[in-house]
C-alpha positions in Angstrom: 14.9 -111.1 133.7 12.1 -109.8 136.1 13.9 -107.9 139.1 17.0 -106.9 137.4 18.0 -103.4 137.6 19.7 -103.2 134.2 17.2 -105.7 132.6 14.7 -103.2 133.8 17.0 -99.8 132.1 17.1 -101.6 129.1 13.7 -102.4 128.9 12.6 -98.9 129.6 11.2 -99.3 132.9 13.8 -97.4 134.3 14.9 -94.3 133.2 18.4 -93.2 132.8 20.7 -90.7 130.7 22.4 -93.6 127.9 26.0 -92.5 127.3 25.8 -95.0 124.6 23.0 -98.0 123.7 22.7 -99.5 120.5 20.5 -103.5 120.1 23.5 -104.9 122.1 24.8 -102.6 124.6 24.6 -99.7 126.5 26.6 -97.1 128.8 25.7 -94.5 131.1 27.0 -93.3 134.3 26.9 -95.3 137.7 24.3 -93.8 140.2 26.9 -94.7 143.1 30.4 -93.2 141.8 33.4 -94.3 142.5 35.7 -92.3 140.6 34.2 -88.9 138.8 34.2 -90.4 135.9 32.5 -93.7 136.2 30.2 -95.1 133.6 29.0 -98.8 133.2 29.1 -100.6 129.9 26.2 -103.3 130.1 25.1 -106.1 127.5 21.3 -106.2 127.1 21.3 -109.6 127.3 21.3 -111.1 130.6 24.3 -112.7 131.7 25.0 -112.9 135.1 29.0 -112.5 135.3 32.0 -113.1 133.2 32.3 -116.6 134.8 28.7 -117.3 132.6 29.9 -115.8 129.4 30.3 -118.2 126.6 32.6 -118.9 124.0 29.4 -117.6 121.8 29.8 -114.2 124.0 33.0 -113.4 122.9 32.4 -110.7 120.1 29.8 -109.0 122.8 32.8 -109.0 125.5 35.0 -107.7 123.2 32.4 -104.9 121.9 32.1 -104.0 125.9 35.7 -103.2 126.0 36.0 -101.6 122.6 33.0 -99.4 123.8 34.6 -98.4 127.0 37.7 -97.5 125.0 35.6 -95.4 122.7 34.1 -93.6 125.5 37.2 -92.7 127.1 38.6 -91.6 123.5 35.6 -89.5 123.3 35.5 -87.5 126.6 39.1 -87.3 126.5 40.5 -89.0 129.3 44.2 -89.5 129.4 44.0 -92.6 131.8 41.1 -95.1 132.8 40.5 -98.3 134.8 38.6 -100.8 133.0 37.1 -103.7 135.6 34.7 -106.5 135.9 33.9 -107.6 139.0 32.8 -111.1 139.1 30.5 -113.1 142.1 30.0 -111.4 145.4 33.4 -112.0 146.5 34.6 -110.2 143.6 32.6 -107.1 144.6 30.0 -107.7 142.2 26.3 -106.5 143.5 24.3 -106.6 141.0 23.8 -110.0 139.2 24.1 -108.7 135.6 27.2 -108.4 133.7 28.7 -105.0 133.6 32.1 -103.5 133.1 33.0 -100.0 134.7 34.7 -97.1 133.2 36.2 -95.4 135.8 38.7 -92.2 135.5 40.2 -89.2 138.0 41.5 -88.2 140.7 40.5 -90.8 143.8 39.3 -93.5 141.3 38.7 -96.6 143.6 38.2 -100.2 142.5 34.3 -100.9 142.8 
């Protein structure tokens, strides 16, 4: 989707250092972190939020959660939070589905 920062990252129009990427999802450090470790796990498919997931997207949603788990394990994180913000009232700023992986002293919800 034109104008979507995460779609622009997915297409390579905005450069980032990926923690992980494949044909379905990508993970990278948040540019405005709320914790010492703040990684975003983002589908390449443009979906606005969790409320826009269909039953056909269940594998994608599961893959996002499992990838966040894998990244946490690779980084030896003993504890962490996984957060989906949904809608403006739920704290969502970018209208593209994304999962926050947060860890470290002082981690607060984004």
